[in-house]
C-alpha positions as CSV (number, residue, x, y, z in Angstrom):
1,M,-192.7,66.6,96.6
2,R,-191.0,70.0,95.8
3,T,-188.9,68.3,93.1
4,L,-191.8,66.4,91.6
5,L,-194.0,69.5,91.5
6,R,-191.6,71.0,89.0
7,L,-193.2,68.6,86.5
8,W,-196.5,70.5,86.7
9,P,-195.9,72.8,83.7
10,F,-195.6,69.7,81.5
11,V,-198.6,67.9,83.2
12,R,-200.9,71.0,83.1
13,P,-202.1,70.5,79.5
14,V,-203.5,67.0,80.5
15,R,-204.6,67.9,84.0
16,S,-208.3,67.3,83.3
17,R,-207.8,63.7,82.2
18,L,-205.3,63.1,85.0
19,F,-207.6,64.4,87.7
20,T,-210.5,62.5,86.1
21,S,-208.4,59.3,86.2
22,V,-207.6,59.8,89.9
23,F,-211.3,60.4,90.6
24,V,-212.2,57.3,88.7
25,G,-209.5,55.3,90.5
26,V,-210.8,56.4,93.9
27,L,-214.4,55.6,92.8
28,A,-213.3,52.1,91.7
29,S,-211.5,51.5,95.0
30,C,-214.4,52.7,97.0
31,T,-216.7,50.5,95.0
32,G,-214.6,47.6,96.1
33,L,-215.2,48.7,99.8
34,V,-218.9,48.3,99.3
35,I,-218.6,44.6,98.7
36,P,-217.9,43.8,102.4
37,L,-221.1,45.7,103.4
38,V,-223.1,43.5,101.0
39,L,-221.5,40.4,102.5
40,K,-222.5,41.6,106.0
41,W,-226.1,42.0,104.8
42,M,-226.0,38.6,103.2
43,V,-224.6,36.8,106.3
44,D,-226.8,38.5,108.8
45,G,-229.9,38.4,106.6
46,P,-230.5,35.8,103.9
47,V,-227.8,33.3,105.0
48,T,-228.9,33.4,108.7
49,G,-232.6,33.3,107.8
50,G,-232.3,30.7,105.1
51,D,-233.5,33.0,102.3
52,S,-232.1,31.5,99.1
53,A,-233.6,34.2,97.0
54,G,-231.9,36.8,99.1
55,V,-228.6,34.9,98.6
56,W,-229.0,35.0,94.8
57,L,-229.9,38.7,95.0
58,G,-226.8,39.4,97.1
59,G,-224.7,37.4,94.6
60,C,-226.0,39.6,91.8
61,Y,-225.1,42.7,93.8
62,L,-221.5,41.4,94.3
63,L,-221.3,40.6,90.6
64,L,-222.4,44.1,89.6
65,L,-220.0,45.7,92.1
66,G,-217.1,43.6,90.8
67,G,-217.9,44.4,87.2
68,A,-218.1,48.1,88.0
69,E,-214.8,48.1,89.8
70,A,-213.1,46.3,86.9
71,G,-214.7,48.7,84.4
72,L,-213.7,51.8,86.3
73,S,-210.1,50.5,86.7
74,G,-209.9,49.9,82.9
75,L,-211.3,53.4,82.3
76,R,-208.6,54.9,84.6
77,R,-205.8,53.3,82.6
78,W,-207.4,54.4,79.3
79,L,-207.7,58.0,80.5
80,V,-203.9,58.4,81.4
81,A,-202.2,56.2,78.7
82,R,-202.2,58.6,75.8
83,P,-201.9,61.9,77.6
84,L,-198.9,60.8,79.7
85,A,-197.1,59.4,76.7
86,G,-197.5,63.0,75.3
87,V,-196.1,64.4,78.6
88,E,-193.0,62.2,78.2
89,A,-192.6,63.3,74.6
90,S,-192.8,67.0,75.7
91,L,-190.2,66.4,78.4
92,R,-187.9,64.7,76.0
93,N,-188.3,67.4,73.3
94,A,-187.7,70.2,75.9
95,L,-184.6,68.4,77.1
96,Y,-183.2,68.0,73.5
97,Q,-183.9,71.6,72.7
98,R,-182.3,72.8,75.9
99,V,-179.2,70.7,75.2
100,Q,-178.9,72.2,71.7
101,R,-179.0,75.7,73.1
102,L,-176.6,75.2,76.0
103,P,-173.1,76.8,75.6
104,M,-170.0,74.8,74.7
105,S,-168.7,75.3,78.3
106,F,-171.6,73.1,79.4
107,H,-170.7,70.3,76.9
108,D,-167.1,70.5,77.9
109,R,-168.1,69.5,81.5
110,W,-170.8,67.0,80.9
111,T,-170.4,63.6,79.4
112,S,-172.7,62.4,76.7
113,G,-173.6,59.3,78.6
114,Q,-175.0,61.4,81.5
115,L,-177.2,63.3,79.0
116,L,-178.3,60.2,77.2
117,S,-179.4,58.5,80.5
118,R,-181.4,61.6,81.4
119,G,-183.2,61.6,78.1
120,T,-184.0,57.9,78.2
121,T,-183.9,56.0,81.5
122,D,-184.8,59.0,83.7
123,L,-187.7,60.1,81.5
124,N,-189.1,56.5,81.5
125,Q,-189.1,56.6,85.3
126,I,-190.9,59.9,85.3
127,R,-193.6,58.6,82.9
128,S,-194.0,55.4,85.0
129,F,-194.4,57.6,88.1
130,L,-197.1,59.7,86.4
131,T,-198.9,56.6,85.1
132,F,-199.0,54.5,88.2
133,P,-197.5,55.6,91.6
134,L,-198.8,59.2,91.4
135,T,-202.4,58.0,90.9
136,Y,-202.2,55.2,93.3
137,L,-200.7,57.2,96.1
138,V,-203.9,59.3,96.0
139,V,-206.2,56.3,95.3
140,N,-204.7,54.1,98.0
141,G,-204.5,57.0,100.5
142,A,-208.2,57.7,99.9
143,T,-209.0,54.0,100.1
144,I,-207.2,53.6,103.4
145,V,-209.0,56.6,104.9
146,V,-212.4,55.5,103.7
147,G,-211.7,51.9,104.7
148,F,-210.7,52.8,108.2
149,V,-213.8,55.0,108.6
150,I,-215.9,51.9,107.7
151,L,-213.9,49.7,110.1
152,L,-214.2,52.1,113.0
153,W,-218.0,52.5,112.2
154,Q,-218.4,48.7,112.2
155,R,-216.5,48.1,115.4
156,W,-214.2,50.8,116.7
157,T,-212.3,48.5,119.1
158,L,-211.3,46.2,116.3
159,G,-210.6,49.2,114.1
160,L,-208.0,50.5,116.5
161,T,-206.3,47.1,116.4
162,L,-205.6,47.7,112.7
163,L,-205.0,51.4,112.9
164,I,-202.1,51.4,115.3
165,P,-199.8,49.1,113.1
166,V,-200.6,51.3,110.1
167,L,-199.4,54.4,111.9
168,V,-196.2,52.6,112.8
169,L,-195.8,51.5,109.2
170,L,-196.1,55.2,108.0
171,A,-193.4,56.3,110.4
172,L,-191.0,53.5,109.2
173,C,-191.8,54.5,105.6
174,S,-190.7,58.1,106.2
175,V,-187.3,56.8,107.3
176,F,-187.1,54.4,104.3
177,E,-188.0,57.2,101.9
178,V,-185.0,59.3,102.8
179,R,-182.5,56.4,102.4
180,Y,-184.1,55.2,99.2
181,L,-183.9,58.6,97.6
182,V,-180.1,58.7,98.1
183,A,-179.7,55.1,96.8
184,S,-181.8,55.9,93.7
185,R,-179.8,58.9,92.9
186,Q,-176.5,57.0,93.2
187,A,-177.8,54.2,91.0
188,Q,-178.9,56.6,88.3
189,D,-175.6,58.5,88.3
190,H,-173.8,55.2,87.9
191,V,-176.0,54.2,85.0
192,G,-175.1,57.5,83.3
193,D,-171.4,56.8,83.8
194,L,-171.9,53.3,82.4
195,T,-173.7,54.7,79.4
196,T,-170.7,57.0,78.7
197,V,-168.3,54.1,78.6
198,V,-170.6,52.1,76.3
199,E,-171.0,55.1,73.9
200,E,-167.3,55.8,73.9
201,S,-166.5,52.2,73.2
202,V,-168.8,52.0,70.3
203,L,-167.7,55.3,68.7
204,G,-164.0,54.5,69.4
205,I,-164.2,50.8,68.4
206,R,-161.5,51.3,65.7
207,I,-159.0,52.7,68.2
208,I,-159.9,50.0,70.7
209,K,-159.3,47.3,68.2
210,G,-156.3,49.0,66.6
211,F,-154.4,49.2,69.9
212,G,-155.8,45.9,71.3
213,R,-157.4,47.7,74.3
214,H,-160.5,45.6,74.4
215,R,-159.5,44.0,77.7
216,S,-158.8,47.3,79.5
217,Q,-162.1,48.7,78.2
218,A,-163.8,45.5,79.4
219,R,-162.3,46.0,82.8
220,A,-163.5,49.6,82.9
221,F,-167.0,48.5,81.9
222,A,-167.0,45.7,84.5
223,S,-165.9,48.1,87.3
224,L,-168.7,50.5,86.5
225,A,-171.2,47.6,86.1
226,R,-170.2,46.5,89.6
227,Q,-170.9,50.0,90.9
228,V,-174.4,49.9,89.3
229,R,-175.0,46.4,90.7
230,T,-173.9,47.5,94.2
231,A,-176.3,50.5,94.1
232,E,-179.1,48.4,92.8
233,L,-178.6,45.8,95.5
234,R,-178.7,48.5,98.1
235,K,-182.0,49.6,96.7
236,A,-183.2,46.0,96.7
237,R,-182.2,45.5,100.3
238,L,-184.1,48.7,101.4
239,L,-187.1,47.7,99.3
240,A,-187.1,44.1,100.7
241,A,-187.0,45.5,104.3
242,I,-189.9,47.8,103.8
243,W,-191.9,45.1,102.0
244,A,-191.2,42.7,104.8
245,V,-192.5,45.3,107.4
246,S,-195.4,46.4,105.3
247,T,-196.5,42.8,104.8
248,A,-195.9,41.6,108.4
249,L,-197.6,44.4,110.3
250,P,-200.9,44.2,108.5
251,E,-200.9,40.4,108.6
252,L,-200.3,40.5,112.4
253,A,-203.0,43.2,112.8
254,I,-205.5,41.2,110.8
255,G,-204.7,38.1,112.8
256,A,-205.2,39.9,116.1
257,A,-208.5,41.4,114.9
258,L,-209.7,37.9,113.7
259,V,-209.0,36.4,117.2
260,L,-210.6,39.3,119.0
261,G,-213.6,39.3,116.7
262,A,-214.1,35.6,116.9
263,V,-214.1,35.8,120.7
264,Q,-216.8,38.6,120.6
265,V,-218.9,36.6,118.2
266,A,-218.7,33.6,120.5
267,N,-219.7,35.8,123.4
268,G,-222.6,37.2,121.4
269,G,-221.3,40.7,121.4
270,L,-220.7,40.8,117.6
271,S,-222.7,39.4,114.7
272,A,-221.1,37.0,112.3
273,G,-222.0,39.3,109.4
274,T,-220.2,42.2,111.0
275,L,-217.1,40.1,111.6
276,V,-217.1,38.9,107.9
277,A,-217.6,42.4,106.7
278,F,-214.8,43.7,109.0
279,L,-212.4,41.1,107.9
280,S,-213.3,41.6,104.2
281,T,-212.7,45.3,104.5
282,A,-209.4,44.7,106.3
283,L,-208.3,42.3,103.5
284,A,-209.4,44.8,100.9
285,L,-207.0,47.3,102.6
286,R,-204.1,44.9,102.6
287,W,-202.8,45.8,99.2
288,P,-203.2,49.6,99.6
289,T,-201.3,49.4,102.9
290,E,-198.6,47.0,101.8
291,S,-198.0,48.9,98.5
292,I,-197.1,52.1,100.4
293,G,-193.4,51.1,100.5
294,S,-193.2,50.2,96.8
295,L,-195.1,53.3,95.8
296,L,-192.8,55.5,97.8
297,A,-189.8,53.7,96.3
298,M,-191.0,54.4,92.7
299,S,-191.8,58.0,93.7
300,N,-188.3,58.5,95.1
301,E,-186.8,57.0,91.9
302,A,-189.0,59.5,89.9
303,A,-187.9,62.3,92.2
304,A,-184.2,61.5,91.7
305,A,-184.9,61.3,87.9
306,T,-186.7,64.6,88.0
307,E,-183.8,66.2,89.9
308,R,-181.3,64.9,87.3
309,Y,-183.6,66.1,84.5
310,F,-183.8,69.7,85.9
311,E,-180.1,69.8,86.5
312,V,-179.8,70.1,82.7
313,M,-182.9,72.2,82.3
314,D,-181.7,74.7,84.9
315,Q,-178.5,75.4,83.0
316,R,-178.3,78.8,81.4
317,T,-178.6,78.7,77.6
318,E,-176.7,80.9,75.2
319,Q,-179.7,83.2,74.7
320,E,-180.2,83.6,78.5
321,G,-176.6,84.7,78.8
322,I,-177.0,87.5,76.3
323,G,-178.1,90.1,78.8
324,A,-175.4,89.3,81.3
325,A,-172.8,89.3,78.5
326,K,-173.7,92.8,77.5
327,T,-173.0,94.1,81.0
328,T,-170.1,91.9,82.0
329,R,-168.1,91.3,78.9
330,A,-166.7,94.8,78.6
331,A,-163.0,95.4,78.7
332,P,-161.4,96.0,82.1
333,G,-162.2,99.5,83.4
334,M,-165.4,99.9,81.3
335,S,-167.6,102.6,82.8
336,V,-171.4,102.9,82.9
337,A,-171.2,105.2,79.9
338,A,-169.4,102.5,78.0
339,G,-172.1,100.0,79.0
340,E,-174.6,102.5,77.4
341,T,-172.6,102.4,74.3
342,T,-173.0,98.7,74.1
343,D,-176.7,99.1,74.3
344,R,-176.6,101.5,71.4
345,I,-174.7,98.9,69.4
346,A,-177.4,96.4,70.3
347,R,-180.0,98.8,68.8
348,G,-178.0,99.0,65.6
349,A,-175.8,102.0,66.2
350,T,-172.2,102.0,64.8
351,A,-169.5,101.2,67.4
352,P,-167.3,104.0,68.3
353,G,-163.6,104.1,67.9
354,K,-162.2,101.4,65.8
355,G,-165.6,100.1,64.8
356,G,-166.8,103.6,63.6
357,G,-167.5,103.8,59.8
358,T,-166.5,100.2,59.1
359,E,-167.4,98.6,55.8
360,P,-169.6,95.5,55.6
361,G,-167.4,92.4,55.9
362,E,-164.9,93.7,58.4
363,L,-164.0,91.5,61.4
364,A,-162.2,93.1,64.4
365,F,-161.0,91.9,67.8
366,E,-160.6,94.7,70.4
367,G,-158.8,93.6,73.5
368,A,-160.5,90.2,73.3
369,E,-159.8,87.9,76.2
370,F,-160.9,84.4,77.1
371,R,-160.4,82.0,80.0
372,Y,-161.9,78.6,80.1
373,P,-164.4,78.1,83.0
374,D,-162.7,75.0,84.3
375,S,-159.1,76.5,84.2
376,P,-157.3,77.2,87.5
377,Q,-157.5,80.8,88.7
378,D,-153.7,81.1,88.8
379,A,-153.3,79.8,85.2
380,P,-152.9,82.3,82.4
381,A,-155.9,83.0,80.2
382,A,-156.1,81.2,76.9
383,L,-156.3,84.6,75.1
384,R,-155.1,87.9,76.5
385,G,-155.7,91.3,74.9
386,V,-156.1,90.2,71.3
387,D,-156.3,93.2,68.9
388,L,-156.7,92.1,65.3
389,Q,-158.5,93.6,62.3
390,V,-159.5,91.6,59.2
391,R,-160.5,93.9,56.3
392,P,-163.6,93.2,54.2
393,G,-162.8,90.4,51.7
394,E,-159.4,89.7,53.3
395,T,-158.2,86.3,54.2
396,M,-156.2,86.3,57.5
397,A,-154.2,83.2,58.4
398,L,-153.7,82.4,62.1
399,V,-150.3,80.8,62.8
400,G,-148.9,79.7,66.1
401,A,-147.4,76.9,68.1
402,T,-149.5,74.2,69.6
403,G,-151.5,75.6,72.5
404,S,-151.1,79.3,71.5
405,G,-154.9,79.8,71.3
406,K,-155.7,79.6,67.6
407,T,-158.7,77.3,67.7
408,T,-160.0,79.2,70.8
409,L,-159.8,82.5,68.9
410,T,-161.8,81.1,65.9
411,A,-164.4,79.7,68.3
412,L,-165.2,83.1,69.7
413,V,-166.4,84.5,66.3
414,P,-169.5,82.3,66.0
415,R,-169.9,82.5,69.8
416,L,-169.3,78.8,70.5
417,Y,-167.7,80.5,73.5
418,D,-168.2,84.0,74.7
419,A,-165.2,86.2,75.2
420,T,-164.6,87.0,78.9
421,G,-163.1,90.4,78.1
422,G,-162.9,92.9,75.3
423,R,-165.2,92.6,72.3
424,I,-165.5,91.3,68.8
425,L,-167.0,93.3,66.0
426,L,-168.7,92.2,62.7
427,D,-169.5,95.1,60.4
428,G,-168.8,97.4,63.3
429,R,-171.4,95.8,65.6
430,D,-170.5,93.9,68.8
431,I,-171.4,90.3,68.1
432,T,-173.2,90.2,71.5
433,S,-175.8,92.6,70.1
434,L,-176.7,90.0,67.5
435,T,-178.9,86.9,68.2
436,R,-177.0,83.7,67.6
437,E,-179.3,83.0,64.7
438,E,-178.3,86.3,63.1
439,L,-174.6,85.8,63.9
440,R,-174.5,82.3,62.5
441,A,-176.3,83.3,59.4
442,L,-173.3,85.6,58.7
443,V,-170.5,83.2,59.8
444,A,-169.8,79.7,58.6
445,V,-167.2,77.3,60.1
446,A,-165.3,74.3,59.1
447,F,-163.3,72.5,61.9
448,E,-160.2,70.4,61.7
449,E,-162.2,67.5,63.0
450,A,-164.8,67.0,60.4
451,T,-168.0,65.8,62.1
452,L,-170.7,64.3,59.9
453,F,-174.1,62.9,60.9
454,S,-175.8,59.7,60.2
455,A,-177.6,61.1,57.1
456,T,-177.1,61.3,53.3
457,V,-174.3,63.2,51.7
458,A,-176.7,65.9,50.5
459,E,-178.3,66.3,54.0
460,N,-174.8,66.7,55.6
461,V,-173.8,69.4,53.2
462,L,-177.1,71.3,53.2
463,M,-177.1,71.3,57.0
464,G,-175.0,74.5,56.7
465,R,-178.1,76.6,56.1
466,E,-181.8,76.3,55.5
467,G,-183.3,77.1,52.1
468,L,-180.3,75.9,50.0
469,R,-181.0,74.5,46.6
470,K,-179.4,71.7,44.7
471,A,-177.4,74.2,42.7
472,D,-175.8,75.4,45.9
473,L,-175.1,71.8,46.9
474,L,-173.4,71.0,43.6
475,R,-171.4,74.3,43.7
476,A,-170.2,73.5,47.2
477,L,-169.1,70.0,46.3
478,E,-167.2,71.4,43.3
479,I,-165.4,73.9,45.4
480,A,-164.4,71.3,48.0
481,R,-163.4,68.9,45.2
482,A,-165.8,66.3,46.6
483,H,-168.0,65.9,43.5
484,E,-165.9,63.1,42.1
485,F,-165.9,60.8,45.1
486,V,-169.5,61.6,45.8
487,S,-170.6,60.6,42.3
488,A,-168.7,57.3,42.8
489,L,-170.6,56.4,46.0
490,P,-173.3,53.6,45.6
491,H,-176.2,56.1,45.7
492,G,-174.4,59.3,44.9
493,L,-175.9,62.3,46.9
494,R,-178.4,60.0,48.6
495,T,-175.7,57.7,50.1
496,Q,-175.8,57.4,53.9
497,V,-172.4,58.2,55.3
498,G,-172.9,56.3,58.5
499,E,-172.5,57.4,62.1
500,Q,-169.8,60.0,62.5
501,G,-169.1,59.6,58.7
502,L,-166.9,56.6,59.5
503,T,-167.7,54.9,56.1
504,L,-165.6,57.7,54.5
505,S,-161.9,58.5,54.6
506,G,-160.6,61.4,56.7
507,G,-160.0,63.5,53.6
508,Q,-163.5,62.8,52.2
509,R,-165.0,63.8,55.5
510,Q,-163.0,67.0,55.6
511,R,-164.0,67.9,52.0
512,L,-167.7,67.4,52.9
513,A,-167.3,69.6,56.0
514,L,-165.7,72.3,53.8
515,A,-168.5,72.0,51.3
516,R,-171.0,72.5,54.2
517,A,-169.2,75.7,55.2
518,V,-169.1,77.3,51.8
519,A,-172.6,76.1,50.6
520,A,-174.4,79.2,51.9
521,R,-171.9,81.7,50.5
522,P,-171.3,83.2,54.0
523,R,-170.0,86.7,54.5
524,Y,-167.5,85.4,57.1
525,L,-165.7,82.1,56.8
526,I,-163.8,80.5,59.7
527,L,-161.6,77.6,58.7
528,D,-159.7,75.6,61.4
529,D,-156.9,73.9,59.4
530,P,-159.5,72.5,56.9
531,L,-157.0,70.8,54.6
532,S,-155.0,68.8,57.1
533,A,-156.3,65.4,56.0
534,L,-155.9,65.9,52.3
535,D,-153.2,64.5,50.1
536,I,-151.0,66.9,48.2
537,R,-152.8,66.6,44.8
538,T,-156.3,67.1,46.4
539,E,-155.0,69.9,48.6
540,A,-153.7,71.8,45.6
541,M,-157.1,71.4,43.8
542,V,-159.1,72.5,46.8
543,E,-156.8,75.5,47.4
544,T,-157.3,76.6,43.8
545,A,-161.1,76.4,44.3
546,L,-160.9,78.1,47.7
547,R,-159.1,81.1,46.2
548,R,-162.2,81.9,44.2
549,I,-164.4,81.8,47.3
550,L,-161.9,83.7,49.6
551,A,-161.7,86.5,47.1
552,D,-165.2,87.7,48.0
553,T,-165.3,86.5,51.7
554,T,-163.8,87.7,54.9
555,A,-162.0,84.7,56.2
556,L,-160.0,83.6,59.3
557,V,-158.0,80.5,58.6
558,V,-156.0,78.5,61.1
559,A,-152.9,77.3,59.2
560,H,-150.1,74.9,60.0
561,R,-148.5,74.5,56.6
562,P,-147.0,77.0,54.2
563,S,-149.3,75.9,51.4
564,T,-152.3,76.9,53.5
565,V,-150.7,80.2,54.6
566,L,-150.2,81.2,51.0
567,L,-154.0,81.3,50.6
568,A,-154.0,84.3,53.0
569,D,-153.5,88.0,52.2
570,R,-152.0,88.5,55.6
571,V,-150.8,86.4,58.5
572,A,-151.3,86.9,62.3
573,L,-148.8,85.2,64.6
574,L,-150.4,84.1,67.8
575,S,-148.0,83.4,70.7
576,Q,-148.9,82.6,74.3
577,G,-152.5,83.9,73.8
578,R,-151.4,87.2,72.3
579,I,-151.0,88.6,68.7
580,A,-147.2,88.8,68.4
581,A,-147.0,90.0,64.8
582,V,-149.1,90.7,61.7
583,G,-147.9,90.9,58.1
584,T,-147.6,89.1,54.9
585,H,-146.1,85.6,54.8
586,H,-142.8,86.9,53.3
587,E,-142.5,89.8,55.7
588,L,-142.9,87.6,58.7
589,L,-140.4,85.1,57.3
590,R,-137.8,87.9,57.0
591,N,-138.5,89.7,60.2
592,N,-139.9,87.3,62.8
593,A,-137.7,84.4,64.1
594,E,-140.6,82.6,65.7
595,Y,-142.7,82.6,62.5
596,A,-139.7,81.4,60.5
597,A,-139.1,78.6,62.9
598,L,-142.8,77.5,62.7
599,M,-142.8,77.5,59.0
600,S,-139.5,75.5,58.9
601,G,-140.8,73.0,61.5
602,N,-138.1,74.0,64.1
603,S,-140.4,75.6,66.6
604,E,-139.6,73.6,69.8
605,Q,-138.1,76.5,71.6
606,F,-141.3,78.5,71.1
607,I,-143.8,75.8,72.2
608,R,-145.1,76.2,75.7
609,A,-146.4,73.5,78.0
610,D,-148.6,75.5,80.3
611,G,-151.9,73.8,79.2
612,I,-153.3,76.7,77.1
613,R,-155.6,75.3,74.5
């Protein structure tokens, strides 16, 4: 109940219709309980006295009561159908928005299949609970209470015959509930794992086919499918057991009451009408009593789904981490006074020291450190004490061996990850004093792995910023040298590129990603090896166009090839998470053996295997 009550903020807007539907459901159920009383009147009165007119009148009463019960049941369903569909939509929208705002560290830990199952299967179970079990737990509970009051009023000795098995049934249901909740959670977790395998198999179908790995993938899928099957069978066994008990106990109780009642009628201690009414009431209570097990099962499935849903919703978003970041992301040894300085920066003051008097467009790292949340405590940090200043309008190339921390460093600028020590300044302001919307309006990124969405070419490029015009789109395509292949596509700018952009070549995807980065004319440009998938001719053309853009933009470029390094004004050599040297390309070639080895391709002696990303 504590878990399910967390849904209340989403249900509150439709509470009036939900409560009305519960009231109507109780009214419909109680209307059905009046029918046995009419039968008692008919048997003891018109039937016993041979009054045919009274029998017809009683039949009309029964018809009206049956029609009223059916009408009220239909009204209950109508009351909840549309509002609860809106509740499901609100839950789904809230989950999607939350996932979009969660930090990259969350997405590093969670598989997409687990998130997909929470946004689809789990939310369907929650909606089903709100539509049916929630209402009927109240309705059936009220029906059982009212029904037993009527039974005890009609004949309390026979009523106790039925009441005792129901109390036993409720005790057994409490034990069943605990076990079924565990089984439901396991089954839903296994479904999330299975969804992950399906998604990865679909997205990676080229790799699977290319390496002939369809059999191994099929075995992995079959293994997870067996786990899901085992969990579902466990649920089925538990449900079958409670169904058997919830069916057998009421049947035995009704049978015992029938025998005892018949004996009392034969002895003259009970009227036939009272026995008919008693048995009719007992039969009317059969389904509410027998359904307790299934309603509890559906409620526990919904509770497990709700728990899984709020596991995501309870994660701290990027915005919620801003306050903590301002107080905890200071360099080692930072005092209270230094913390106050950070607050001044947040209010727009200029940073002291290195940041003081900086020109617009300057990017500075001051003692920046970063450790991945999932890395072992005894492992070295990915970045340690990085001090680097990129002047306004300057292009700084980042060069280093594999695992030296280049991509990690570039990810700190747009705050895809938050630095765990030191600070990063844009225009002299600590980036933690900016909202992520403000920060990402200043910074544009293009990653080595060019990700496109299932949308048109134009939509993918214009995704870089809201409010861009067609002129900005065409300019960006020209810079990225993508206009020629785009115009050759079947529908030009309106061509759908397909999921993950797989209908395009690697070089085409990379050029569109580059166009997306430069479309909004950002003040800061972060490029992670943006030309790696281009052929030599296209690379030369893109480099020529990029020089025009980089002349007015502060840029940080991860580079692996000399041709890309030559785009930069200066080069920073990153080694084992630290800045080892800064200078021009030619200076580093002359004075730094590690840099010379990297540029010549003979860098094996400088590559570490300690797991730093």
